[in-house]
mmCIF file of the N, C-alpha and C atoms, coordinates in Angstrom:
data_MODEL
# 
_entry.id   MODEL 
# 
loop_
_atom_site.group_PDB 
_atom_site.id 
_atom_site.type_symbol 
_atom_site.label_atom_id 
_atom_site.label_alt_id 
_atom_site.label_comp_id 
_atom_site.label_asym_id 
_atom_site.label_entity_id 
_atom_site.label_seq_id 
_atom_site.pdbx_PDB_ins_code 
_atom_site.Cartn_x 
_atom_site.Cartn_y 
_atom_site.Cartn_z 
_atom_site.occupancy 
_atom_site.B_iso_or_equiv 
_atom_site.pdbx_formal_charge 
_atom_site.auth_seq_id 
_atom_site.auth_comp_id 
_atom_site.auth_asym_id 
_atom_site.auth_atom_id 
_atom_site.pdbx_PDB_model_num 
ATOM 1   N N  . MET A 1 1  ? 202.736 97.843  201.900 1.00 0.00 ? 1  MET A N  1 
ATOM 2   C CA . MET A 1 1  ? 203.638 98.994  201.814 1.00 0.00 ? 1  MET A CA 1 
ATOM 3   C C  . MET A 1 1  ? 203.171 99.969  200.736 1.00 0.00 ? 1  MET A C  1 
ATOM 4   N N  . VAL A 1 2  ? 202.831 99.459  199.558 1.00 0.00 ? 2  VAL A N  1 
ATOM 5   C CA . VAL A 1 2  ? 202.349 100.320 198.475 1.00 0.00 ? 2  VAL A CA 1 
ATOM 6   C C  . VAL A 1 2  ? 201.061 101.018 198.903 1.00 0.00 ? 2  VAL A C  1 
ATOM 7   N N  . THR A 1 3  ? 200.200 100.252 199.539 1.00 0.00 ? 3  THR A N  1 
ATOM 8   C CA . THR A 1 3  ? 198.914 100.821 199.986 1.00 0.00 ? 3  THR A CA 1 
ATOM 9   C C  . THR A 1 3  ? 199.162 101.964 200.979 1.00 0.00 ? 3  THR A C  1 
ATOM 10  N N  . ARG A 1 4  ? 200.093 101.772 201.864 1.00 0.00 ? 4  ARG A N  1 
ATOM 11  C CA . ARG A 1 4  ? 200.410 102.821 202.883 1.00 0.00 ? 4  ARG A CA 1 
ATOM 12  C C  . ARG A 1 4  ? 200.941 104.075 202.229 1.00 0.00 ? 4  ARG A C  1 
ATOM 13  N N  . ILE A 1 5  ? 201.822 103.902 201.262 1.00 0.00 ? 5  ILE A N  1 
ATOM 14  C CA . ILE A 1 5  ? 202.401 105.041 200.544 1.00 0.00 ? 5  ILE A CA 1 
ATOM 15  C C  . ILE A 1 5  ? 201.294 105.781 199.783 1.00 0.00 ? 5  ILE A C  1 
ATOM 16  N N  . MET A 1 6  ? 200.422 105.021 199.145 1.00 0.00 ? 6  MET A N  1 
ATOM 17  C CA . MET A 1 6  ? 199.304 105.617 198.395 1.00 0.00 ? 6  MET A CA 1 
ATOM 18  C C  . MET A 1 6  ? 198.390 106.396 199.361 1.00 0.00 ? 6  MET A C  1 
ATOM 19  N N  . ARG A 1 7  ? 198.032 105.774 200.491 1.00 0.00 ? 7  ARG A N  1 
ATOM 20  C CA . ARG A 1 7  ? 197.154 106.413 201.452 1.00 0.00 ? 7  ARG A CA 1 
ATOM 21  C C  . ARG A 1 7  ? 197.807 107.686 201.994 1.00 0.00 ? 7  ARG A C  1 
ATOM 22  N N  . ASP A 1 8  ? 199.099 107.624 202.327 1.00 0.00 ? 8  ASP A N  1 
ATOM 23  C CA . ASP A 1 8  ? 199.807 108.800 202.870 1.00 0.00 ? 8  ASP A CA 1 
ATOM 24  C C  . ASP A 1 8  ? 199.806 109.934 201.860 1.00 0.00 ? 8  ASP A C  1 
ATOM 25  N N  . ASN A 1 9  ? 200.075 109.606 200.597 1.00 0.00 ? 9  ASN A N  1 
ATOM 26  C CA . ASN A 1 9  ? 200.096 110.645 199.571 1.00 0.00 ? 9  ASN A CA 1 
ATOM 27  C C  . ASN A 1 9  ? 198.709 111.251 199.329 1.00 0.00 ? 9  ASN A C  1 
ATOM 28  N N  . ILE A 1 10 ? 197.683 110.426 199.306 1.00 0.00 ? 10 ILE A N  1 
ATOM 29  C CA . ILE A 1 10 ? 196.331 110.918 199.161 1.00 0.00 ? 10 ILE A CA 1 
ATOM 30  C C  . ILE A 1 10 ? 195.947 111.800 200.344 1.00 0.00 ? 10 ILE A C  1 
ATOM 31  N N  . THR A 1 11 ? 196.319 111.378 201.533 1.00 0.00 ? 11 THR A N  1 
ATOM 32  C CA . THR A 1 11 ? 196.016 112.184 202.729 1.00 0.00 ? 11 THR A CA 1 
ATOM 33  C C  . THR A 1 11 ? 196.688 113.561 202.640 1.00 0.00 ? 11 THR A C  1 
ATOM 34  N N  . ASP A 1 12 ? 197.953 113.589 202.233 1.00 0.00 ? 12 ASP A N  1 
ATOM 35  C CA . ASP A 1 12 ? 198.622 114.885 202.091 1.00 0.00 ? 12 ASP A CA 1 
ATOM 36  C C  . ASP A 1 12 ? 197.968 115.777 201.045 1.00 0.00 ? 12 ASP A C  1 
ATOM 37  N N  . LEU A 1 13 ? 197.572 115.217 199.924 1.00 0.00 ? 13 LEU A N  1 
ATOM 38  C CA . LEU A 1 13 ? 196.923 115.987 198.865 1.00 0.00 ? 13 LEU A CA 1 
ATOM 39  C C  . LEU A 1 13 ? 195.560 116.533 199.355 1.00 0.00 ? 13 LEU A C  1 
ATOM 40  N N  . VAL A 1 14 ? 194.807 115.686 200.053 1.00 0.00 ? 14 VAL A N  1 
ATOM 41  C CA . VAL A 1 14 ? 193.498 116.098 200.542 1.00 0.00 ? 14 VAL A CA 1 
ATOM 42  C C  . VAL A 1 14 ? 193.676 117.234 201.579 1.00 0.00 ? 14 VAL A C  1 
ATOM 43  N N  . ARG A 1 15 ? 194.654 117.073 202.442 1.00 0.00 ? 15 ARG A N  1 
ATOM 44  C CA . ARG A 1 15 ? 194.913 118.098 203.470 1.00 0.00 ? 15 ARG A CA 1 
ATOM 45  C C  . ARG A 1 15 ? 195.231 119.443 202.810 1.00 0.00 ? 15 ARG A C  1 
ATOM 46  N N  . GLU A 1 16 ? 196.129 119.415 201.828 1.00 0.00 ? 16 GLU A N  1 
ATOM 47  C CA . GLU A 1 16 ? 196.484 120.668 201.116 1.00 0.00 ? 16 GLU A CA 1 
ATOM 48  C C  . GLU A 1 16 ? 195.247 121.289 200.469 1.00 0.00 ? 16 GLU A C  1 
ATOM 49  N N  . HIS A 1 17 ? 194.458 120.436 199.808 1.00 0.00 ? 17 HIS A N  1 
ATOM 50  C CA . HIS A 1 17 ? 193.289 120.941 199.129 1.00 0.00 ? 17 HIS A CA 1 
ATOM 51  C C  . HIS A 1 17 ? 192.284 121.562 200.089 1.00 0.00 ? 17 HIS A C  1 
ATOM 52  N N  . LEU A 1 18 ? 191.985 120.862 201.149 1.00 0.00 ? 18 LEU A N  1 
ATOM 53  C CA . LEU A 1 18 ? 190.996 121.388 202.106 1.00 0.00 ? 18 LEU A CA 1 
ATOM 54  C C  . LEU A 1 18 ? 191.501 122.651 202.798 1.00 0.00 ? 18 LEU A C  1 
ATOM 55  N N  . ARG A 1 19 ? 192.787 122.699 203.108 1.00 0.00 ? 19 ARG A N  1 
ATOM 56  C CA . ARG A 1 19 ? 193.331 123.922 203.713 1.00 0.00 ? 19 ARG A CA 1 
ATOM 57  C C  . ARG A 1 19 ? 193.174 125.092 202.763 1.00 0.00 ? 19 ARG A C  1 
ATOM 58  N N  . SER A 1 20 ? 193.385 124.890 201.481 1.00 0.00 ? 20 SER A N  1 
ATOM 59  C CA . SER A 1 20 ? 193.271 125.984 200.521 1.00 0.00 ? 20 SER A CA 1 
ATOM 60  C C  . SER A 1 20 ? 191.801 126.378 200.296 1.00 0.00 ? 20 SER A C  1 
ATOM 61  N N  . GLN A 1 21 ? 190.886 125.418 200.380 1.00 0.00 ? 21 GLN A N  1 
ATOM 62  C CA . GLN A 1 21 ? 189.485 125.701 200.177 1.00 0.00 ? 21 GLN A CA 1 
ATOM 63  C C  . GLN A 1 21 ? 188.793 126.299 201.404 1.00 0.00 ? 21 GLN A C  1 
ATOM 64  N N  . PHE A 1 22 ? 189.330 125.995 202.591 1.00 0.00 ? 22 PHE A N  1 
ATOM 65  C CA . PHE A 1 22 ? 188.739 126.430 203.836 1.00 0.00 ? 22 PHE A CA 1 
ATOM 66  C C  . PHE A 1 22 ? 189.793 127.071 204.751 1.00 0.00 ? 22 PHE A C  1 
ATOM 67  N N  . PRO A 1 23 ? 190.371 128.192 204.346 1.00 0.00 ? 23 PRO A N  1 
ATOM 68  C CA . PRO A 1 23 ? 191.476 128.771 205.132 1.00 0.00 ? 23 PRO A CA 1 
ATOM 69  C C  . PRO A 1 23 ? 191.099 129.164 206.546 1.00 0.00 ? 23 PRO A C  1 
ATOM 70  N N  . ALA A 1 24 ? 189.837 129.493 206.785 1.00 0.00 ? 24 ALA A N  1 
ATOM 71  C CA . ALA A 1 24 ? 189.405 129.885 208.111 1.00 0.00 ? 24 ALA A CA 1 
ATOM 72  C C  . ALA A 1 24 ? 189.468 128.725 209.122 1.00 0.00 ? 24 ALA A C  1 
ATOM 73  N N  . LEU A 1 25 ? 189.622 127.497 208.652 1.00 0.00 ? 25 LEU A N  1 
ATOM 74  C CA . LEU A 1 25 ? 189.636 126.388 209.547 1.00 0.00 ? 25 LEU A CA 1 
ATOM 75  C C  . LEU A 1 25 ? 190.964 126.172 210.249 1.00 0.00 ? 25 LEU A C  1 
ATOM 76  N N  . GLY A 1 26 ? 191.926 127.035 210.017 1.00 0.00 ? 26 GLY A N  1 
ATOM 77  C CA . GLY A 1 26 ? 193.171 126.931 210.710 1.00 0.00 ? 26 GLY A CA 1 
ATOM 78  C C  . GLY A 1 26 ? 192.996 126.953 212.209 1.00 0.00 ? 26 GLY A C  1 
ATOM 79  N N  . ARG A 1 27 ? 191.928 127.602 212.634 1.00 0.00 ? 27 ARG A N  1 
ATOM 80  C CA . ARG A 1 27 ? 191.657 127.689 214.079 1.00 0.00 ? 27 ARG A CA 1 
ATOM 81  C C  . ARG A 1 27 ? 190.922 126.438 214.585 1.00 0.00 ? 27 ARG A C  1 
ATOM 82  N N  . ASN A 1 28 ? 190.431 125.627 213.686 1.00 0.00 ? 28 ASN A N  1 
ATOM 83  C CA . ASN A 1 28 ? 189.699 124.405 214.105 1.00 0.00 ? 28 ASN A CA 1 
ATOM 84  C C  . ASN A 1 28 ? 190.375 123.183 213.488 1.00 0.00 ? 28 ASN A C  1 
ATOM 85  N N  . GLN A 1 29 ? 191.605 122.962 213.903 1.00 0.00 ? 29 GLN A N  1 
ATOM 86  C CA . GLN A 1 29 ? 192.386 121.875 213.363 1.00 0.00 ? 29 GLN A CA 1 
ATOM 87  C C  . GLN A 1 29 ? 191.767 120.471 213.512 1.00 0.00 ? 29 GLN A C  1 
ATOM 88  N N  . PRO A 1 30 ? 191.164 120.156 214.640 1.00 0.00 ? 30 PRO A N  1 
ATOM 89  C CA . PRO A 1 30 ? 190.546 118.814 214.753 1.00 0.00 ? 30 PRO A CA 1 
ATOM 90  C C  . PRO A 1 30 ? 189.445 118.577 213.717 1.00 0.00 ? 30 PRO A C  1 
ATOM 91  N N  . GLN A 1 31 ? 188.612 119.580 213.465 1.00 0.00 ? 31 GLN A N  1 
ATOM 92  C CA . GLN A 1 31 ? 187.566 119.396 212.482 1.00 0.00 ? 31 GLN A CA 1 
ATOM 93  C C  . GLN A 1 31 ? 188.149 119.248 211.077 1.00 0.00 ? 31 GLN A C  1 
ATOM 94  N N  . LEU A 1 32 ? 189.152 120.032 210.760 1.00 0.00 ? 32 LEU A N  1 
ATOM 95  C CA . LEU A 1 32 ? 189.812 119.885 209.471 1.00 0.00 ? 32 LEU A CA 1 
ATOM 96  C C  . LEU A 1 32 ? 190.409 118.511 209.325 1.00 0.00 ? 32 LEU A C  1 
ATOM 97  N N  . GLU A 1 33 ? 191.100 118.057 210.328 1.00 0.00 ? 33 GLU A N  1 
ATOM 98  C CA . GLU A 1 33 ? 191.763 116.739 210.258 1.00 0.00 ? 33 GLU A CA 1 
ATOM 99  C C  . GLU A 1 33 ? 190.767 115.622 210.167 1.00 0.00 ? 33 GLU A C  1 
ATOM 100 N N  . ALA A 1 34 ? 189.616 115.727 210.837 1.00 0.00 ? 34 ALA A N  1 
ATOM 101 C CA . ALA A 1 34 ? 188.553 114.728 210.712 1.00 0.00 ? 34 ALA A CA 1 
ATOM 102 C C  . ALA A 1 34 ? 188.100 114.632 209.265 1.00 0.00 ? 34 ALA A C  1 
ATOM 103 N N  . ALA A 1 35 ? 187.904 115.778 208.642 1.00 0.00 ? 35 ALA A N  1 
ATOM 104 C CA . ALA A 1 35 ? 187.480 115.780 207.235 1.00 0.00 ? 35 ALA A CA 1 
ATOM 105 C C  . ALA A 1 35 ? 188.553 115.202 206.332 1.00 0.00 ? 35 ALA A C  1 
ATOM 106 N N  . VAL A 1 36 ? 189.811 115.564 206.570 1.00 0.00 ? 36 VAL A N  1 
ATOM 107 C CA . VAL A 1 36 ? 190.922 115.020 205.806 1.00 0.00 ? 36 VAL A CA 1 
ATOM 108 C C  . VAL A 1 36 ? 190.951 113.500 205.877 1.00 0.00 ? 36 VAL A C  1 
ATOM 109 N N  . GLN A 1 37 ? 190.845 112.955 207.057 1.00 0.00 ? 37 GLN A N  1 
ATOM 110 C CA . GLN A 1 37 ? 190.909 111.524 207.244 1.00 0.00 ? 37 GLN A CA 1 
ATOM 111 C C  . GLN A 1 37 ? 189.686 110.823 206.569 1.00 0.00 ? 37 GLN A C  1 
ATOM 112 N N  . TYR A 1 38 ? 188.532 111.434 206.670 1.00 0.00 ? 38 TYR A N  1 
ATOM 113 C CA . TYR A 1 38 ? 187.332 110.868 206.062 1.00 0.00 ? 38 TYR A CA 1 
ATOM 114 C C  . TYR A 1 38 ? 187.456 110.839 204.534 1.00 0.00 ? 38 TYR A C  1 
ATOM 115 N N  . VAL A 1 39 ? 187.822 111.969 203.937 1.00 0.00 ? 39 VAL A N  1 
ATOM 116 C CA . VAL A 1 39 ? 187.902 112.059 202.497 1.00 0.00 ? 39 VAL A CA 1 
ATOM 117 C C  . VAL A 1 39 ? 189.026 111.168 201.942 1.00 0.00 ? 39 VAL A C  1 
ATOM 118 N N  . ALA A 1 40 ? 190.185 111.195 202.599 1.00 0.00 ? 40 ALA A N  1 
ATOM 119 C CA . ALA A 1 40 ? 191.313 110.376 202.146 1.00 0.00 ? 40 ALA A CA 1 
ATOM 120 C C  . ALA A 1 40 ? 190.992 108.881 202.277 1.00 0.00 ? 40 ALA A C  1 
ATOM 121 N N  . SER A 1 41 ? 190.335 108.483 203.328 1.00 0.00 ? 41 SER A N  1 
ATOM 122 C CA . SER A 1 41 ? 189.978 107.064 203.479 1.00 0.00 ? 41 SER A CA 1 
ATOM 123 C C  . SER A 1 41 ? 188.942 106.655 202.436 1.00 0.00 ? 41 SER A C  1 
ATOM 124 N N  . ALA A 1 42 ? 187.990 107.536 202.126 1.00 0.00 ? 42 ALA A N  1 
ATOM 125 C CA . ALA A 1 42 ? 187.005 107.220 201.104 1.00 0.00 ? 42 ALA A CA 1 
ATOM 126 C C  . ALA A 1 42 ? 187.680 107.063 199.741 1.00 0.00 ? 42 ALA A C  1 
ATOM 127 N N  . CYS A 1 43 ? 188.588 107.992 199.439 1.00 0.00 ? 43 CYS A N  1 
ATOM 128 C CA . CYS A 1 43 ? 189.304 107.921 198.179 1.00 0.00 ? 43 CYS A CA 1 
ATOM 129 C C  . CYS A 1 43 ? 190.153 106.648 198.065 1.00 0.00 ? 43 CYS A C  1 
ATOM 130 N N  . THR A 1 44 ? 190.892 106.346 199.110 1.00 0.00 ? 44 THR A N  1 
ATOM 131 C CA . THR A 1 44 ? 191.741 105.150 199.124 1.00 0.00 ? 44 THR A CA 1 
ATOM 132 C C  . THR A 1 44 ? 190.897 103.892 198.978 1.00 0.00 ? 44 THR A C  1 
ATOM 133 N N  . GLY A 1 45 ? 189.825 103.815 199.730 1.00 0.00 ? 45 GLY A N  1 
ATOM 134 C CA . GLY A 1 45 ? 188.957 102.661 199.659 1.00 0.00 ? 45 GLY A CA 1 
ATOM 135 C C  . GLY A 1 45 ? 188.351 102.443 198.296 1.00 0.00 ? 45 GLY A C  1 
ATOM 136 N N  . LEU A 1 46 ? 187.925 103.545 197.665 1.00 0.00 ? 46 LEU A N  1 
ATOM 137 C CA . LEU A 1 46 ? 187.323 103.467 196.339 1.00 0.00 ? 46 LEU A CA 1 
ATOM 138 C C  . LEU A 1 46 ? 188.365 103.034 195.300 1.00 0.00 ? 46 LEU A C  1 
ATOM 139 N N  . LEU A 1 47 ? 189.571 103.612 195.410 1.00 0.00 ? 47 LEU A N  1 
ATOM 140 C CA . LEU A 1 47 ? 190.644 103.206 194.485 1.00 0.00 ? 47 LEU A CA 1 
ATOM 141 C C  . LEU A 1 47 ? 191.022 101.757 194.610 1.00 0.00 ? 47 LEU A C  1 
ATOM 142 N N  . LEU A 1 48 ? 191.143 101.298 195.860 1.00 0.00 ? 48 LEU A N  1 
ATOM 143 C CA . LEU A 1 48 ? 191.511 99.864  196.079 1.00 0.00 ? 48 LEU A CA 1 
ATOM 144 C C  . LEU A 1 48 ? 190.406 98.952  195.546 1.00 0.00 ? 48 LEU A C  1 
ATOM 145 N N  . TRP A 1 49 ? 189.156 99.309  195.805 1.00 0.00 ? 49 TRP A N  1 
ATOM 146 C CA . TRP A 1 49 ? 188.037 98.503  195.255 1.00 0.00 ? 49 TRP A CA 1 
ATOM 147 C C  . TRP A 1 49 ? 188.099 98.440  193.751 1.00 0.00 ? 49 TRP A C  1 
ATOM 148 N N  . TRP A 1 50 ? 188.364 99.572  193.112 1.00 0.00 ? 50 TRP A N  1 
ATOM 149 C CA . TRP A 1 50 ? 188.420 99.678  191.662 1.00 0.00 ? 50 TRP A CA 1 
ATOM 150 C C  . TRP A 1 50 ? 189.558 98.817  191.116 1.00 0.00 ? 50 TRP A C  1 
ATOM 151 N N  . LEU A 1 51 ? 190.742 98.915  191.740 1.00 0.00 ? 51 LEU A N  1 
ATOM 152 C CA . LEU A 1 51 ? 191.894 98.152  191.269 1.00 0.00 ? 51 LEU A CA 1 
ATOM 153 C C  . LEU A 1 51 ? 191.800 96.675  191.568 1.00 0.00 ? 51 LEU A C  1 
ATOM 154 N N  . ASP A 1 52 ? 191.383 96.334  192.793 1.00 0.00 ? 52 ASP A N  1 
ATOM 155 C CA . ASP A 1 52 ? 191.304 94.912  193.196 1.00 0.00 ? 52 ASP A CA 1 
ATOM 156 C C  . ASP A 1 52 ? 190.288 94.124  192.428 1.00 0.00 ? 52 ASP A C  1 
ATOM 157 N N  . ASN A 1 53 ? 189.241 94.783  191.980 1.00 0.00 ? 53 ASN A N  1 
ATOM 158 C CA . ASN A 1 53 ? 188.123 94.070  191.335 1.00 0.00 ? 53 ASN A CA 1 
ATOM 159 C C  . ASN A 1 53 ? 188.020 94.326  189.845 1.00 0.00 ? 53 ASN A C  1 
ATOM 160 N N  . ASP A 1 54 ? 188.994 95.021  189.277 1.00 0.00 ? 54 ASP A N  1 
ATOM 161 C CA . ASP A 1 54 ? 189.037 95.316  187.837 1.00 0.00 ? 54 ASP A CA 1 
ATOM 162 C C  . ASP A 1 54 ? 187.685 95.861  187.369 1.00 0.00 ? 54 ASP A C  1 
ATOM 163 N N  . ILE A 1 55 ? 187.183 96.862  188.101 1.00 0.00 ? 55 ILE A N  1 
ATOM 164 C CA . ILE A 1 55 ? 185.911 97.484  187.791 1.00 0.00 ? 55 ILE A CA 1 
ATOM 165 C C  . ILE A 1 55 ? 186.016 98.240  186.437 1.00 0.00 ? 55 ILE A C  1 
ATOM 166 N N  . PRO A 1 56 ? 185.051 98.074  185.547 1.00 0.00 ? 56 PRO A N  1 
ATOM 167 C CA . PRO A 1 56 ? 185.178 98.649  184.223 1.00 0.00 ? 56 PRO A CA 1 
ATOM 168 C C  . PRO A 1 56 ? 184.818 100.129 184.138 1.00 0.00 ? 56 PRO A C  1 
ATOM 169 N N  . TYR A 1 57 ? 185.231 100.943 185.092 1.00 0.00 ? 57 TYR A N  1 
ATOM 170 C CA . TYR A 1 57 ? 185.061 102.390 185.035 1.00 0.00 ? 57 TYR A CA 1 
ATOM 171 C C  . TYR A 1 57 ? 186.354 103.037 184.614 1.00 0.00 ? 57 TYR A C  1 
ATOM 172 N N  . SER A 1 58 ? 186.280 104.106 183.898 1.00 0.00 ? 58 SER A N  1 
ATOM 173 C CA . SER A 1 58 ? 187.490 104.904 183.604 1.00 0.00 ? 58 SER A CA 1 
ATOM 174 C C  . SER A 1 58 ? 187.870 105.670 184.848 1.00 0.00 ? 58 SER A C  1 
ATOM 175 N N  . ALA A 1 59 ? 189.068 106.217 184.860 1.00 0.00 ? 59 ALA A N  1 
ATOM 176 C CA . ALA A 1 59 ? 189.501 107.019 185.987 1.00 0.00 ? 59 ALA A CA 1 
ATOM 177 C C  . ALA A 1 59 ? 188.588 108.226 186.171 1.00 0.00 ? 59 ALA A C  1 
ATOM 178 N N  . GLU A 1 60 ? 188.137 108.810 185.026 1.00 0.00 ? 60 GLU A N  1 
ATOM 179 C CA . GLU A 1 60 ? 187.230 109.953 185.090 1.00 0.00 ? 60 GLU A CA 1 
ATOM 180 C C  . GLU A 1 60 ? 185.898 109.585 185.721 1.00 0.00 ? 60 GLU A C  1 
ATOM 181 N N  . GLU A 1 61 ? 185.372 108.408 185.355 1.00 0.00 ? 61 GLU A N  1 
ATOM 182 C CA . GLU A 1 61 ? 184.114 107.953 185.929 1.00 0.00 ? 61 GLU A CA 1 
ATOM 183 C C  . GLU A 1 61 ? 184.271 107.706 187.422 1.00 0.00 ? 61 GLU A C  1 
ATOM 184 N N  . LEU A 1 62 ? 185.367 107.111 187.838 1.00 0.00 ? 62 LEU A N  1 
ATOM 185 C CA . LEU A 1 62 ? 185.592 106.849 189.250 1.00 0.00 ? 62 LEU A CA 1 
ATOM 186 C C  . LEU A 1 62 ? 185.726 108.159 190.004 1.00 0.00 ? 62 LEU A C  1 
ATOM 187 N N  . TYR A 1 63 ? 186.370 109.147 189.429 1.00 0.00 ? 63 TYR A N  1 
ATOM 188 C CA . TYR A 1 63 ? 186.508 110.449 190.055 1.00 0.00 ? 63 TYR A CA 1 
ATOM 189 C C  . TYR A 1 63 ? 185.136 111.114 190.208 1.00 0.00 ? 63 TYR A C  1 
ATOM 190 N N  . ALA A 1 64 ? 184.296 110.998 189.222 1.00 0.00 ? 64 ALA A N  1 
ATOM 191 C CA . ALA A 1 64 ? 182.962 111.588 189.271 1.00 0.00 ? 64 ALA A CA 1 
ATOM 192 C C  . ALA A 1 64 ? 182.158 110.914 190.401 1.00 0.00 ? 64 ALA A C  1 
ATOM 193 N N  . ILE A 1 65 ? 182.270 109.609 190.528 1.00 0.00 ? 65 ILE A N  1 
ATOM 194 C CA . ILE A 1 65 ? 181.593 108.893 191.611 1.00 0.00 ? 65 ILE A CA 1 
ATOM 195 C C  . ILE A 1 65 ? 182.108 109.369 192.969 1.00 0.00 ? 65 ILE A C  1 
ATOM 196 N N  . PHE A 1 66 ? 183.416 109.450 193.088 1.00 0.00 ? 66 PHE A N  1 
ATOM 197 C CA . PHE A 1 66 ? 184.012 109.942 194.334 1.00 0.00 ? 66 PHE A CA 1 
ATOM 198 C C  . PHE A 1 66 ? 183.505 111.311 194.710 1.00 0.00 ? 66 PHE A C  1 
ATOM 199 N N  . ARG A 1 67 ? 183.504 112.225 193.751 1.00 0.00 ? 67 ARG A N  1 
ATOM 200 C CA . ARG A 1 67 ? 183.021 113.586 194.010 1.00 0.00 ? 67 ARG A CA 1 
ATOM 201 C C  . ARG A 1 67 ? 181.566 113.586 194.436 1.00 0.00 ? 67 ARG A C  1 
ATOM 202 N N  . ARG A 1 68 ? 180.731 112.828 193.778 1.00 0.00 ? 68 ARG A N  1 
ATOM 203 C CA . ARG A 1 68 ? 179.314 112.755 194.107 1.00 0.00 ? 68 ARG A CA 1 
ATOM 204 C C  . ARG A 1 68 ? 179.130 112.226 195.543 1.00 0.00 ? 68 ARG A C  1 
ATOM 205 N N  . LEU A 1 69 ? 179.928 111.274 195.915 1.00 0.00 ? 69 LEU A N  1 
ATOM 206 C CA . LEU A 1 69 ? 179.775 110.657 197.231 1.00 0.00 ? 69 LEU A CA 1 
ATOM 207 C C  . LEU A 1 69 ? 180.330 111.527 198.362 1.00 0.00 ? 69 LEU A C  1 
ATOM 208 N N  . THR A 1 70 ? 181.339 112.341 198.118 1.00 0.00 ? 70 THR A N  1 
ATOM 209 C CA . THR A 1 70 ? 182.044 112.992 199.226 1.00 0.00 ? 70 THR A CA 1 
ATOM 210 C C  . THR A 1 70 ? 181.974 114.510 199.286 1.00 0.00 ? 70 THR A C  1 
ATOM 211 N N  . VAL A 1 71 ? 181.941 115.187 198.168 1.00 0.00 ? 71 VAL A N  1 
ATOM 212 C CA . VAL A 1 71 ? 182.130 116.636 198.201 1.00 0.00 ? 71 VAL A CA 1 
ATOM 213 C C  . VAL A 1 71 ? 181.100 117.393 199.049 1.00 0.00 ? 71 VAL A C  1 
ATOM 214 N N  . GLN A 1 72 ? 179.853 117.180 198.815 1.00 0.00 ? 72 GLN A N  1 
ATOM 215 C CA . GLN A 1 72 ? 178.829 117.948 199.524 1.00 0.00 ? 72 GLN A CA 1 
ATOM 216 C C  . GLN A 1 72 ? 178.867 117.703 201.038 1.00 0.00 ? 72 GLN A C  1 
ATOM 217 N N  . GLY A 1 73 ? 179.024 116.440 201.438 1.00 0.00 ? 73 GLY A N  1 
ATOM 218 C CA . GLY A 1 73 ? 179.100 116.150 202.864 1.00 0.00 ? 73 GLY A CA 1 
ATOM 219 C C  . GLY A 1 73 ? 180.270 116.804 203.545 1.00 0.00 ? 73 GLY A C  1 
ATOM 220 N N  . ALA A 1 74 ? 181.438 116.717 202.943 1.00 0.00 ? 74 ALA A N  1 
ATOM 221 C CA . ALA A 1 74 ? 182.628 117.353 203.510 1.00 0.00 ? 74 ALA A CA 1 
ATOM 222 C C  . ALA A 1 74 ? 182.474 118.846 203.576 1.00 0.00 ? 74 ALA A C  1 
ATOM 223 N N  . ARG A 1 75 ? 181.931 119.426 202.521 1.00 0.00 ? 75 ARG A N  1 
ATOM 224 C CA . ARG A 1 75 ? 181.761 120.886 202.491 1.00 0.00 ? 75 ARG A CA 1 
ATOM 225 C C  . ARG A 1 75 ? 180.772 121.336 203.600 1.00 0.00 ? 75 ARG A C  1 
ATOM 226 N N  . ARG A 1 76 ? 179.692 120.604 203.745 1.00 0.00 ? 76 ARG A N  1 
ATOM 227 C CA . ARG A 1 76 ? 178.720 120.970 204.801 1.00 0.00 ? 76 ARG A CA 1 
ATOM 228 C C  . ARG A 1 76 ? 179.365 120.861 206.186 1.00 0.00 ? 76 ARG A C  1 
ATOM 229 N N  . PHE A 1 77 ? 180.116 119.800 206.379 1.00 0.00 ? 77 PHE A N  1 
ATOM 230 C CA . PHE A 1 77 ? 180.753 119.567 207.673 1.00 0.00 ? 77 PHE A CA 1 
ATOM 231 C C  . PHE A 1 77 ? 181.747 120.711 208.005 1.00 0.00 ? 77 PHE A C  1 
ATOM 232 N N  . LEU A 1 78 ? 182.559 121.064 207.010 1.00 0.00 ? 78 LEU A N  1 
ATOM 233 C CA . LEU A 1 78 ? 183.578 122.073 207.267 1.00 0.00 ? 78 LEU A CA 1 
ATOM 234 C C  . LEU A 1 78 ? 183.019 123.487 207.365 1.00 0.00 ? 78 LEU A C  1 
ATOM 235 N N  . THR A 1 79 ? 181.926 123.768 206.729 1.00 0.00 ? 79 THR A N  1 
ATOM 236 C CA . THR A 1 79 ? 181.354 125.119 206.820 1.00 0.00 ? 79 THR A CA 1 
ATOM 237 C C  . THR A 1 79 ? 180.480 125.278 208.064 1.00 0.00 ? 79 THR A C  1 
ATOM 238 N N  . SER A 1 80 ? 180.253 124.218 208.759 1.00 0.00 ? 80 SER A N  1 
ATOM 239 C CA . SER A 1 80 ? 179.450 124.296 209.985 1.00 0.00 ? 80 SER A CA 1 
ATOM 240 C C  . SER A 1 80 ? 180.332 124.469 211.239 1.00 0.00 ? 80 SER A C  1 
ATOM 241 N N  . ALA A 1 81 ? 181.630 124.625 211.005 1.00 0.00 ? 81 ALA A N  1 
ATOM 242 C CA . ALA A 1 81 ? 182.586 124.742 212.135 1.00 0.00 ? 81 ALA A CA 1 
ATOM 243 C C  . ALA A 1 81 ? 182.376 125.997 212.939 1.00 0.00 ? 81 ALA A C  1 
# 
């Protein structure tokens, strides 16, 4: 239940962020939603891995890892629409 709530909240935040960063994608909703699901799943998976395994990274370090892994790929995908 907690995992579902966390995933839903992350998905909503990612959707809001991507809509604000790529306003022209309003016409390409399936591509936007694919990116939302990809980024939110990656974030949720990384957070669960970090918490479940007591990984010795700070939240800032984990965020930097997440950004390095996801930002460029999502940006390229969304700008190729």
